[in-house]
C-alpha positions as a Markdown table, in Angstrom:
| # | Residue | x | y | z |
|---|---|---|---|---|
| 1 | Unk | 0.0 | 0.0 | 0.0 |
| 2 | Unk | 2.9 | 2.4 | 0.6 |
| 3 | Unk | 4.1 | 2.1 | -3.0 |
| 4 | Unk | 0.9 | 3.7 | -4.4 |
| 5 | Unk | 1.6 | 7.2 | -3.0 |
| 6 | Unk | 5.2 | 7.0 | -4.1 |
| 7 | Unk | 4.0 | 6.0 | -7.6 |
| 8 | Unk | 1.5 | 8.8 | -7.7 |
| 9 | Unk | 4.0 | 11.4 | -6.5 |
| 10 | Unk | 6.6 | 10.2 | -9.1 |
| 11 | Unk | 4.1 | 10.4 | -12.0 |
| 12 | Unk | 3.1 | 13.9 | -10.9 |
| 13 | Unk | 6.7 | 15.0 | -10.9 |
| 14 | Unk | 7.3 | 13.4 | -14.3 |
| 15 | Unk | 4.3 | 15.1 | -15.9 |
| 16 | Unk | 5.3 | 18.4 | -14.3 |
| 17 | Unk | 8.8 | 18.1 | -15.9 |
| 18 | Unk | 7.3 | 17.3 | -19.2 |
| 19 | Unk | 5.0 | 20.3 | -18.9 |
| 20 | Unk | 8.0 | 22.6 | -18.1 |
| 21 | Unk | 10.0 | 21.1 | -21.0 |
| 22 | Unk | 7.2 | 21.8 | -23.5 |
| 23 | Unk | 6.9 | 25.4 | -22.2 |
| 24 | Unk | 10.6 | 25.9 | -22.5 |
| 25 | Unk | 10.8 | 24.5 | -26.0 |
| 26 | Unk | 7.8 | 26.7 | -27.1 |
| 27 | Unk | 9.4 | 29.8 | -25.6 |
| 28 | Unk | 12.8 | 29.0 | -27.4 |
| 29 | Unk | 11.0 | 28.5 | -30.7 |
| 30 | Unk | 9.2 | 31.9 | -30.4 |
| 31 | Unk | 12.4 | 33.7 | -29.2 |
| 32 | Unk | 14.6 | 32.4 | -31.9 |
| 33 | Unk | 12.0 | 32.0 | -34.7 |
| 34 | Unk | 12.8 | 28.3 | -35.0 |
| 35 | Unk | 10.8 | 25.7 | -36.8 |
| 36 | Unk | 11.5 | 22.2 | -35.5 |
| 37 | Unk | 11.0 | 19.6 | -38.2 |
| 38 | Unk | 9.4 | 16.2 | -37.4 |
| 39 | Unk | 11.9 | 13.4 | -36.9 |
| 40 | Unk | 10.2 | 11.3 | -39.7 |
| 41 | Unk | 10.7 | 14.0 | -42.3 |
| 42 | Unk | 14.4 | 14.4 | -41.5 |
| 43 | Unk | 15.3 | 10.8 | -41.6 |
| 44 | Unk | 14.6 | 9.8 | -45.2 |
| 45 | Unk | 14.5 | 12.1 | -48.2 |
| 46 | Unk | 12.8 | 10.1 | -51.1 |
| 47 | Unk | 15.0 | 11.8 | -53.7 |
| 48 | Unk | 18.3 | 11.5 | -51.8 |
| 49 | Unk | 18.1 | 8.6 | -49.3 |
| 50 | Unk | 21.8 | 8.5 | -48.5 |
| 51 | Unk | 22.3 | 12.3 | -48.0 |
| 52 | Unk | 24.7 | 13.2 | -50.8 |
| 53 | Unk | 25.3 | 16.7 | -52.0 |
| 54 | Unk | 23.7 | 17.9 | -55.2 |
| 55 | Unk | 26.7 | 17.4 | -57.5 |
| 56 | Unk | 27.4 | 14.0 | -56.0 |
| 57 | Unk | 23.8 | 12.9 | -56.4 |
| 58 | Unk | 23.7 | 14.0 | -60.0 |
| 59 | Unk | 27.0 | 12.2 | -60.7 |
| 60 | Unk | 25.6 | 9.0 | -59.0 |
| 61 | Unk | 22.3 | 9.2 | -61.0 |
| 62 | Unk | 24.3 | 9.6 | -64.3 |
| 63 | Unk | 26.4 | 6.6 | -63.4 |
| 64 | Unk | 23.3 | 4.5 | -62.7 |
| 65 | Unk | 21.7 | 5.6 | -65.9 |
| 66 | Unk | 24.8 | 4.6 | -67.9 |
| 67 | Unk | 25.0 | 1.2 | -66.1 |
| 68 | Unk | 21.3 | 0.5 | -66.8 |
| 69 | Unk | 21.8 | 1.4 | -70.5 |
| 70 | Unk | 24.8 | -0.9 | -70.6 |
| 71 | Unk | 22.9 | -3.7 | -68.9 |
| 72 | Unk | 20.0 | -3.3 | -71.3 |
| 73 | Unk | 22.4 | -3.6 | -74.2 |
| 74 | Unk | 24.0 | -6.7 | -72.8 |
| 75 | Unk | 20.7 | -8.3 | -72.0 |
| 76 | Unk | 19.4 | -7.6 | -75.5 |
| 77 | Unk | 22.3 | -9.6 | -77.0 |
| 78 | Unk | 21.3 | -12.8 | -75.2 |
| 79 | Unk | 19.1 | -15.0 | -77.4 |
| 80 | Unk | 15.9 | -16.1 | -75.6 |
| 81 | Unk | 12.8 | -18.0 | -76.5 |
| 82 | Unk | 9.5 | -18.4 | -74.7 |
| 83 | Unk | 8.7 | -21.9 | -73.6 |
| 84 | Unk | 5.8 | -22.8 | -71.3 |
| 85 | Unk | 5.2 | -19.1 | -70.6 |
| 86 | Unk | 8.8 | -18.6 | -69.4 |
| 87 | Unk | 11.7 | -17.0 | -71.2 |
| 88 | Unk | 14.7 | -19.3 | -71.5 |
| 89 | Unk | 18.0 | -19.0 | -73.1 |
| 90 | Unk | 18.0 | -20.3 | -76.7 |
| 91 | Unk | 20.8 | -22.9 | -76.4 |
| 92 | Unk | 20.7 | -23.7 | -80.1 |
| 93 | Unk | 21.3 | -20.0 | -81.0 |
| 94 | Unk | 24.1 | -19.8 | -78.5 |
| 95 | Unk | 25.7 | -22.9 | -79.9 |
| 96 | Unk | 25.4 | -21.5 | -83.5 |
| 97 | Unk | 27.0 | -18.3 | -82.4 |
| 98 | Unk | 29.9 | -20.1 | -80.7 |
| 99 | Unk | 30.5 | -22.3 | -83.8 |
| 100 | Unk | 30.5 | -19.3 | -86.0 |
| 101 | Unk | 33.0 | -17.5 | -83.7 |
| 102 | Unk | 35.2 | -20.6 | -83.4 |
| 103 | Unk | 35.0 | -21.2 | -87.2 |
| 104 | Unk | 36.3 | -17.7 | -88.0 |
| 105 | Unk | 38.7 | -17.5 | -85.1 |
| 106 | Unk | 40.2 | -21.0 | -85.7 |
| 107 | Unk | 41.0 | -20.3 | -89.4 |
| 108 | Unk | 43.2 | -17.4 | -88.4 |
| 109 | Unk | 45.1 | -19.4 | -85.8 |
| 110 | Unk | 45.6 | -22.6 | -87.8 |
| 111 | Unk | 49.3 | -23.2 | -88.8 |
| 112 | Unk | 50.1 | -23.4 | -92.5 |
| 113 | Unk | 50.6 | -27.1 | -93.2 |
| 114 | Unk | 50.8 | -26.9 | -97.0 |
| 115 | Unk | 54.6 | -26.8 | -97.0 |
| 116 | Unk | 54.8 | -23.4 | -98.7 |
| 117 | Unk | 56.6 | -20.6 | -97.0 |
């Protein structure tokens, strides 16, 4: 039973300190013409989630666009076919491309065996 008055007294002191803190913060905001942003709005900027400066952000965006363009170019060179509603690599086309590359590349590397110098 003796803990109840202590609990009530501590809660009253706690809420009194909260009241004083709010009054003090309101007074300081008025005196210094401050605007305190909410914590949520300061944590994440949707356009710049990692907090880069303007030039660094533009540079990073340009690099990402170049990388995506290169990736699109590389992916477009891969032969694919649709099978059972899924896209799969066309192995026959890949094999034909390898054979054509090996056929042209091997001729240039073959030694001259005709006996002529």
